[in-house]
C-alpha positions in Angstrom: 30.1 3.5 23.6 32.3 3.3 20.5 32.4 6.3 18.2 31.2 4.4 15.2 28.1 3.1 17.0 27.3 6.6 18.2 27.5 8.0 14.6 25.2 5.4 13.2 22.5 6.0 15.8 22.5 9.8 15.1 22.3 9.5 11.3 19.0 8.9 9.6 18.2 5.3 8.7 18.9 4.2 5.1 16.2 1.5 5.4 13.1 0.6 7.3 11.1 -2.5 7.8 8.3 -2.9 5.1 5.5 -3.4 7.7 6.6 -0.3 9.6 6.8 1.8 6.4 3.3 0.7 5.4 2.0 1.6 8.8 3.9 4.9 9.0 2.5 6.0 5.6 -1.0 5.1 6.6 -1.7 2.4 4.1 -2.9 0.2 7.0 -4.5 1.2 10.3 -2.3 -1.0 12.4 1.1 -2.5 12.1 -0.4 -6.0 12.6 -2.7 -5.4 9.6 0.4 -4.3 7.5 2.2 -7.5 8.6 -0.7 -9.7 7.7 -1.0 -8.1 4.2 2.7 -8.5 3.4 2.7 -12.1 4.7 -0.5 -12.8 2.7 1.1 -11.7 -0.6 -0.9 -8.4 -0.9 2.3 -6.3 -1.0 5.1 -6.8 -3.5 8.5 -5.0 -3.3 10.2 -4.5 -6.7 8.0 -7.2 -8.3 8.8 -9.8 -5.6 6.6 -11.3 -2.8 8.5 -10.5 0.4 8.3 -11.0 4.1 7.2 -8.2 6.6 10.8 -7.7 7.9 12.2 -6.9 4.5 13.8 -3.5 4.4 12.5 -0.7 2.2 14.8 1.8 0.7 14.3 5.1 -1.3 13.4 4.4 -5.0 11.9 1.0 -4.2 8.6 0.2 -6.1 5.7 -1.2 -4.1 2.5 -2.7 -5.3 -0.1 -2.7 -2.5 -3.5 -4.4 -2.8 -6.0 -3.2 -0.3 -9.6 -4.4 -0.5 -10.6 -3.6 -4.1 -7.9 -1.0 -4.6 -4.4 -1.4 -6.0 -1.7 1.1 -5.5 1.6 1.3 -7.4 4.0 3.6 -5.6 7.6 4.6 -5.5 9.2 5.2 -2.1 10.6 8.8 -1.9 11.6 9.0 1.8 11.7 6.9 5.0 9.5 8.4 7.8 10.7 8.5 11.4 7.2 8.4 12.9 3.5 7.8 12.1 2.4 11.4 11.6 -0.7 13.0 10.0 -1.9 11.9 6.5 -0.4 15.0 4.7 3.0 14.2 6.2 2.6 10.5 5.3 1.9 11.3 1.6 5.3 13.1 1.3 7.1 9.7 1.7 5.8 8.2 -1.6 4.8 9.0 -5.1 1.9 7.1 -6.8 2.4 6.3 -10.4 0.2 7.9 -13.1 -1.1 4.5 -14.3 -2.1 3.6 -10.7 -4.1 6.8 -10.3 -5.8 6.4 -13.6 -6.8 2.7 -12.9 -8.2 3.6 -9.5 -10.2 6.5 -11.0 -11.7 4.1 -13.6 -12.6 1.6 -10.9 -14.3 4.4 -8.9 -16.2 5.5 -11.9 -17.4 2.0 -12.7 -18.5 1.5 -9.1 -20.4 4.8 -9.2 -22.2 3.8 -12.4 -23.1 0.4 -11.2 -26.8 0.2 -10.4 -27.7 -1.6 -7.2 -30.5 -4.2 -7.8 -33.6 -4.3 -5.6 -33.3 -7.2 -3.1 -30.8 -10.0 -3.3 -29.3 -10.5 -6.7 -29.8 -13.8 -8.5 -27.0 -16.0 -9.9 -26.7 -14.1 -13.1 -26.7 -10.7 -11.4 -24.0 -11.9 -9.0 -21.8 -12.9 -11.8 -22.2 -9.5 -13.5 -21.4 -7.7 -10.2 -18.3 -9.9 -9.7 -17.1 -9.0 -13.2 -17.6 -5.3 -12.6 -15.5 -5.5 -9.4 -12.6 -7.4 -11.1 -12.5 -4.9 -14.0 
């Protein structure tokens, strides 16, 4: 084995596939779910829609939409494995705006009163507007 190849394999990676990074940091339960989310346009890297094989580097900005939640994060490190949640949180930093927006959405959802029975057309429109913000 050439010396240059041996050196590269021992040094930590400078980049990691986006779908792997999302799975390692526990934004998605499986790598296939992460791949589908990226391919479906629910994950943007530095403001661009990208493919799952795109490489993530330190200081990249990600916008992740998962169900009704939206996360804006900055990559701070590249994990080597899928570890426990506290370890996964050390690899990114969520922006203050993202945290504030998610807390507002949670508060609105908490204050929303569930109607008795199936909502009519008018009530469904109101509920849809509440979810969108």
